[in-house]
C-alpha positions as CSV (number, residue, x, y, z in Angstrom):
1,M,-37.9,-55.9,6.0
2,I,-35.1,-56.4,3.5
3,Y,-32.5,-59.1,3.1
4,T,-31.3,-59.1,-0.5
5,E,-30.6,-56.8,-3.5
6,F,-33.1,-58.7,-5.7
7,D,-36.3,-59.8,-3.9
8,P,-39.3,-57.9,-5.3
9,L,-38.8,-54.2,-4.6
10,K,-41.6,-52.5,-2.7
11,E,-40.2,-49.2,-1.3
12,V,-37.1,-47.2,-2.3
13,I,-35.4,-43.9,-1.6
14,V,-34.5,-41.9,-4.7
15,G,-31.9,-39.2,-4.1
16,D,-32.3,-35.6,-5.2
17,S,-30.1,-32.8,-6.5
18,Y,-29.9,-29.1,-6.0
19,A,-31.8,-27.1,-8.6
20,P,-30.0,-24.6,-11.0
21,G,-29.2,-21.4,-9.1
22,D,-29.4,-23.0,-5.6
23,L,-25.6,-22.8,-5.2
24,D,-24.8,-19.6,-7.1
25,H,-23.9,-17.8,-3.9
26,L,-21.3,-20.5,-3.1
27,L,-19.8,-21.1,-6.6
28,P,-17.0,-19.3,-8.3
29,A,-18.6,-16.8,-10.8
30,D,-17.0,-18.5,-13.8
31,S,-18.4,-21.9,-12.7
32,K,-22.0,-21.1,-12.5
33,D,-23.2,-21.6,-16.1
34,G,-21.6,-25.0,-16.6
35,F,-22.5,-26.3,-13.2
36,N,-26.1,-25.1,-13.4
37,K,-26.5,-27.1,-16.7
38,I,-25.2,-30.2,-14.9
39,L,-27.7,-29.5,-12.0
40,E,-30.6,-29.0,-14.4
41,E,-30.0,-32.3,-16.3
42,T,-29.2,-34.2,-13.1
43,K,-32.5,-33.1,-11.4
44,Q,-34.4,-34.1,-14.5
45,D,-32.8,-37.6,-14.5
46,Y,-33.6,-38.1,-10.8
47,D,-37.2,-37.1,-11.2
48,K,-37.5,-39.5,-14.2
49,L,-36.1,-42.3,-12.1
50,A,-38.6,-41.7,-9.4
51,Q,-41.5,-41.7,-11.9
52,L,-40.2,-44.9,-13.6
53,L,-40.1,-46.7,-10.3
54,Q,-43.6,-45.5,-9.4
55,S,-44.8,-46.9,-12.8
56,H,-43.6,-50.3,-11.6
57,D,-45.8,-50.0,-8.4
58,V,-42.8,-49.2,-6.2
59,K,-43.4,-46.6,-3.4
60,V,-40.8,-43.9,-3.8
61,H,-39.4,-41.7,-1.0
62,R,-37.5,-38.5,-1.7
63,P,-35.2,-36.7,0.6
64,E,-35.5,-33.0,1.6
65,V,-32.9,-30.7,-0.2
66,Y,-31.8,-28.2,2.3
67,K,-30.0,-25.0,1.1
68,F,-27.1,-23.5,3.0
69,D,-26.5,-19.8,2.7
70,H,-22.8,-19.9,3.6
71,E,-20.0,-22.2,4.5
72,I,-20.0,-23.7,8.0
73,K,-16.8,-23.8,10.1
74,F,-16.0,-26.2,12.9
75,S,-12.8,-26.1,14.9
76,E,-11.0,-28.6,12.7
77,F,-13.0,-28.7,9.5
78,D,-15.2,-26.7,7.2
79,V,-18.4,-27.6,5.3
80,N,-17.8,-25.5,2.2
81,L,-20.3,-26.7,-0.3
82,P,-22.8,-29.1,1.3
83,I,-23.5,-32.0,-1.0
84,A,-27.1,-32.6,-2.0
85,P,-28.7,-35.9,-0.9
86,M,-27.9,-37.6,-4.2
87,V,-26.3,-41.0,-3.2
88,P,-28.0,-42.5,-0.1
89,R,-26.3,-45.8,-0.7
90,D,-22.9,-44.6,0.6
91,A,-23.8,-43.9,4.2
92,Y,-27.1,-45.8,4.8
93,L,-28.2,-49.4,4.9
94,V,-31.5,-51.2,5.7
95,M,-30.8,-54.8,6.6
96,G,-33.6,-56.9,8.0
97,N,-35.4,-54.6,10.5
98,T,-32.5,-52.2,11.1
99,V,-31.6,-48.9,9.5
100,L,-28.0,-48.0,9.8
101,Q,-26.7,-44.4,9.4
102,T,-22.9,-43.7,9.2
103,Y,-20.4,-40.9,8.6
104,T,-17.6,-40.8,6.1
105,S,-14.5,-38.5,5.8
106,L,-16.4,-36.2,3.4
107,T,-17.0,-32.9,5.3
108,D,-19.4,-31.6,2.7
109,R,-21.7,-34.6,3.5
110,Y,-21.7,-33.9,7.2
111,F,-25.3,-32.9,7.4
112,D,-26.5,-35.3,4.8
113,S,-28.7,-37.3,7.2
114,L,-31.0,-34.3,7.9
115,S,-32.3,-34.8,4.4
116,Y,-33.4,-38.4,5.1
117,Y,-34.6,-37.9,8.6
118,H,-38.4,-37.9,7.8
119,I,-37.9,-41.2,5.8
120,F,-36.1,-43.0,8.5
121,K,-38.5,-41.6,11.1
122,D,-41.3,-43.2,9.1
123,L,-39.5,-46.6,9.1
124,F,-38.9,-46.2,12.8
125,D,-42.6,-45.5,13.4
126,R,-43.3,-48.7,11.5
127,G,-41.1,-50.8,13.8
128,C,-37.6,-50.6,12.4
129,N,-34.6,-50.1,14.7
130,W,-32.9,-46.8,13.6
131,V,-29.2,-46.5,14.6
132,S,-26.7,-43.7,13.9
133,Q,-23.0,-43.5,14.4
134,P,-21.9,-40.7,16.8
135,A,-21.1,-37.5,14.9
136,P,-17.3,-37.2,14.5
137,M,-15.0,-34.2,14.5
138,L,-13.5,-34.5,11.0
139,K,-10.5,-32.9,9.3
140,N,-10.1,-30.8,6.2
141,L,-8.5,-33.0,3.5
142,N,-7.1,-32.0,0.1
143,Q,-8.2,-33.2,-3.3
144,T,-5.6,-36.0,-3.4
145,E,-6.8,-37.3,-0.1
146,N,-10.1,-38.5,-1.4
147,W,-10.6,-42.1,-0.4
148,F,-10.9,-43.3,-4.0
149,F,-7.4,-41.9,-4.7
150,D,-5.7,-43.0,-1.5
151,N,-7.1,-46.1,0.2
152,K,-5.0,-45.5,3.3
153,I,-6.4,-42.1,4.0
154,Y,-8.7,-43.2,6.9
155,H,-5.7,-44.9,8.6
156,K,-3.4,-41.9,8.0
157,K,-5.7,-39.0,8.9
158,L,-8.7,-40.3,10.9
159,P,-7.7,-43.6,12.7
160,D,-9.4,-42.7,15.9
161,K,-12.9,-42.0,14.3
162,V,-15.9,-44.3,14.0
163,L,-16.4,-44.0,10.2
164,W,-17.7,-46.4,7.5
165,H,-19.0,-46.5,4.0
166,L,-22.0,-48.8,3.9
167,A,-21.7,-49.2,0.1
168,T,-18.9,-51.6,1.0
169,M,-21.6,-54.2,1.9
170,F,-23.7,-56.4,-0.3
171,K,-26.9,-58.0,1.1
172,A,-27.2,-61.8,0.6
173,G,-30.0,-63.3,2.8
174,D,-28.8,-63.8,6.3
175,A,-25.3,-62.5,5.4
176,V,-23.5,-59.5,3.9
177,I,-20.4,-59.7,1.8
178,Y,-18.1,-56.8,2.7
179,N,-14.8,-55.3,1.8
180,P,-12.9,-55.5,5.1
181,Q,-10.5,-52.6,4.4
182,G,-13.2,-50.1,3.9
183,P,-13.3,-47.2,3.1
184,G,-13.6,-46.5,6.7
185,T,-11.9,-47.3,10.0
186,P,-11.7,-50.6,11.9
187,S,-13.8,-49.2,14.6
188,G,-16.4,-48.1,12.0
189,L,-16.6,-51.7,10.8
190,D,-16.9,-52.9,14.3
191,W,-19.7,-50.6,15.0
192,V,-21.6,-51.9,11.9
193,Q,-21.1,-55.5,13.0
194,R,-22.2,-54.9,16.5
195,N,-25.5,-53.3,15.3
196,L,-26.3,-56.2,13.0
197,P,-25.9,-59.1,15.5
198,D,-28.0,-61.5,13.6
199,T,-26.2,-61.0,10.3
200,R,-23.2,-63.1,9.1
201,F,-20.3,-61.0,7.8
202,I,-18.4,-62.7,4.9
203,K,-15.2,-61.0,3.7
204,N,-14.9,-60.3,0.0
205,T,-11.7,-62.1,-1.1
206,K,-9.8,-62.7,-4.3
207,T,-11.4,-60.0,-6.4
208,V,-10.5,-56.8,-8.2
209,F,-11.6,-54.9,-5.1
210,Q,-8.7,-56.4,-3.0
211,G,-10.7,-55.8,0.1
212,F,-11.3,-52.1,-0.5
213,G,-13.9,-49.9,-2.1
214,H,-17.6,-49.8,-2.8
215,I,-18.9,-53.2,-3.7
216,D,-22.0,-52.2,-5.7
217,H,-20.6,-52.7,-9.1
218,G,-18.9,-55.3,-11.2
219,F,-21.3,-58.1,-10.2
220,I,-24.9,-58.5,-9.1
221,L,-26.8,-61.4,-7.5
222,I,-30.0,-61.7,-9.5
223,D,-31.5,-64.6,-7.5
224,D,-30.4,-67.1,-4.9
225,E,-28.4,-69.0,-7.4
226,T,-27.4,-66.6,-10.3
227,V,-24.7,-64.0,-10.6
228,I,-24.3,-61.5,-13.5
229,H,-20.8,-60.1,-13.7
230,A,-18.4,-58.1,-15.8
231,G,-15.6,-60.7,-15.5
232,I,-14.9,-63.4,-13.0
233,E,-12.4,-61.0,-11.3
234,W,-15.3,-59.0,-9.9
235,V,-17.2,-62.0,-8.4
236,P,-16.6,-62.6,-4.6
237,E,-15.1,-66.0,-4.1
238,V,-18.1,-67.2,-2.0
239,L,-20.4,-66.7,-5.0
240,R,-18.3,-68.4,-7.7
241,N,-20.1,-71.7,-7.2
242,K,-23.3,-70.1,-8.4
243,K,-24.6,-69.9,-12.0
244,L,-22.4,-67.2,-13.6
245,I,-23.5,-65.0,-16.5
246,D,-20.5,-63.1,-17.9
247,I,-21.5,-59.8,-19.7
248,K,-18.0,-58.4,-19.9
249,S,-17.9,-58.4,-23.7
250,Y,-21.0,-56.2,-23.8
251,L,-19.4,-53.4,-21.6
252,P,-16.6,-51.5,-23.3
253,P,-14.2,-50.5,-20.6
254,L,-13.1,-46.9,-19.8
255,N,-9.4,-46.2,-19.2
256,L,-9.6,-44.0,-16.1
257,K,-6.0,-42.8,-16.2
258,R,-6.8,-39.7,-18.2
259,Y,-10.0,-39.1,-16.1
260,T,-7.9,-39.2,-12.9
261,K,-5.2,-37.0,-14.4
262,D,-7.8,-34.4,-15.4
263,Y,-9.5,-34.6,-11.9
264,L,-6.3,-34.1,-10.0
265,E,-5.2,-31.1,-12.0
266,I,-7.9,-29.0,-10.5
267,D,-8.7,-27.6,-7.0
268,S,-12.2,-29.0,-6.6
269,K,-15.1,-30.5,-8.5
270,Y,-16.8,-27.2,-8.5
271,N,-13.9,-25.3,-10.2
272,V,-14.7,-24.1,-13.7
273,K,-11.6,-25.8,-15.0
274,W,-13.0,-29.2,-14.0
275,I,-16.5,-28.5,-15.2
276,E,-15.1,-27.4,-18.6
277,K,-12.9,-30.6,-18.8
278,Y,-15.8,-32.8,-17.8
279,L,-18.3,-31.2,-20.2
280,E,-15.8,-31.4,-23.1
281,N,-14.2,-34.8,-22.4
282,W,-16.4,-36.9,-20.2
283,K,-20.1,-35.9,-20.4
284,G,-22.0,-39.0,-21.5
285,Y,-18.9,-41.2,-21.3
286,N,-20.6,-43.8,-19.3
287,Q,-18.9,-46.9,-20.7
288,E,-17.2,-47.8,-17.4
289,I,-17.7,-51.4,-16.4
290,C,-18.1,-50.5,-12.7
291,F,-20.9,-48.0,-13.3
292,D,-22.7,-50.0,-15.9
293,L,-23.4,-52.7,-13.4
294,N,-24.3,-50.1,-10.7
295,V,-28.0,-51.1,-11.3
296,L,-31.2,-51.4,-9.3
297,I,-32.9,-54.8,-9.4
298,L,-36.7,-54.5,-9.4
299,D,-37.0,-58.3,-9.0
300,S,-35.2,-61.4,-10.3
301,K,-36.5,-60.8,-13.9
302,N,-36.3,-57.0,-14.1
303,I,-33.2,-54.8,-13.9
304,L,-33.0,-51.0,-14.1
305,W,-29.9,-49.7,-16.0
306,G,-28.5,-46.2,-16.4
307,R,-28.1,-46.3,-20.2
308,E,-29.1,-48.2,-23.2
309,I,-27.0,-51.3,-24.1
310,P,-29.1,-53.1,-26.7
311,E,-26.9,-56.1,-27.4
312,L,-26.6,-56.8,-23.7
313,F,-30.3,-56.5,-23.2
314,R,-31.0,-58.9,-26.0
315,Y,-28.5,-61.4,-24.4
316,L,-30.2,-61.1,-21.0
317,E,-33.6,-61.8,-22.6
318,T,-32.4,-65.3,-23.4
319,F,-32.3,-65.8,-19.6
320,G,-35.8,-64.3,-19.2
321,I,-34.4,-61.1,-17.8
322,E,-36.0,-57.8,-18.9
323,S,-34.0,-54.6,-18.9
324,H,-35.4,-51.1,-18.2
325,V,-33.5,-47.8,-18.7
326,C,-33.4,-44.5,-17.0
327,D,-30.7,-42.3,-18.6
328,F,-28.3,-41.0,-16.0
329,R,-26.4,-38.5,-18.0
330,H,-24.0,-37.2,-15.3
331,Y,-23.2,-40.2,-13.1
332,L,-19.6,-40.0,-14.0
333,F,-19.5,-36.4,-12.7
334,W,-21.2,-37.4,-9.4
335,E,-19.3,-40.7,-9.2
336,G,-22.5,-42.7,-8.7
337,G,-24.9,-44.7,-10.8
338,I,-28.5,-45.9,-10.4
339,H,-27.7,-48.1,-7.4
340,C,-25.8,-45.3,-5.6
341,A,-28.7,-42.9,-6.3
342,T,-31.2,-45.2,-4.6
343,L,-31.6,-47.0,-1.3
344,D,-34.1,-49.9,-1.2
345,T,-35.9,-49.9,2.1
346,V,-38.6,-52.7,1.7
347,R,-38.5,-55.8,-0.4
348,D,-40.6,-58.9,-0.3
349,G,-38.6,-61.9,0.9
350,K,-37.3,-63.6,4.1
351,S,-34.0,-64.1,5.7
352,R,-32.4,-67.3,4.4
353,S,-29.0,-68.9,3.8
354,I,-27.9,-68.0,0.2
355,I,-24.2,-68.5,0.9
């Protein structure tokens, strides 16, 4: 059972990466060396994360990494380079006694759920209700039609599909705070709400999100009454009556205009031009406010971060909060931090009214 992001963590899924060489047959020849270096360091970081959580007496589940020998073609879309099961938070949610499994517009993530099947089957055998959205017929989209560059893409290209990103939802007792505009379709949101009938759905309003995007950054609820945030503009309106701890001054922001420009100048993330730009300009550049608060809370007094921020950690100590670190060297490349890379499945704690 699980109802919050901060009750004592008992079981968690830690994603996994392809190993160096696994994708050589699918990569452009001139991309292999740089990409395999990223894979090597990413896999090391994921394994370290799993070991660190186990040292805190948390049971860790790992997905299966399936290798595909060639691209897969459907009538309306292709699965060109299947994404490894690295970010379970995007399309899966455990709320109360229910496991939800959704689909997004990303064709290369179409078979993602196969990697987590054995984990969700275990939860099902232990009494959880396991529900999956119907598999959709997707469309091939170009680089500029990624949801994070165009927040209308679901409505333009896939309005008739049942699709939703579950990283748009933040657990808060008997409620979830959610970004009503997705990413996803209205029917995808309706599907989620129907399958969590005992949960209150509270719209996220008057924040930097403007109703759209993944909600697992910019703020965290550390206990029933305390919010840590990177500026009040990140805090959902319904939480602004809580005790607020502002850490914005400890998190130097990253201007993403150059990053976006570099990204859009290439054909795909796996192109050697992007890998070279990333390794030269962006590797280790983790000072983005959003990703810095993309953390995993072990309990109300222990937070797991993706990089060292000594001054911030000393400040949090004055509130009795201890910080732990697992370096995530490439989370800018993969567009996902510690929270994205994990999915908590069991926490001690009961359903209650926090909001």
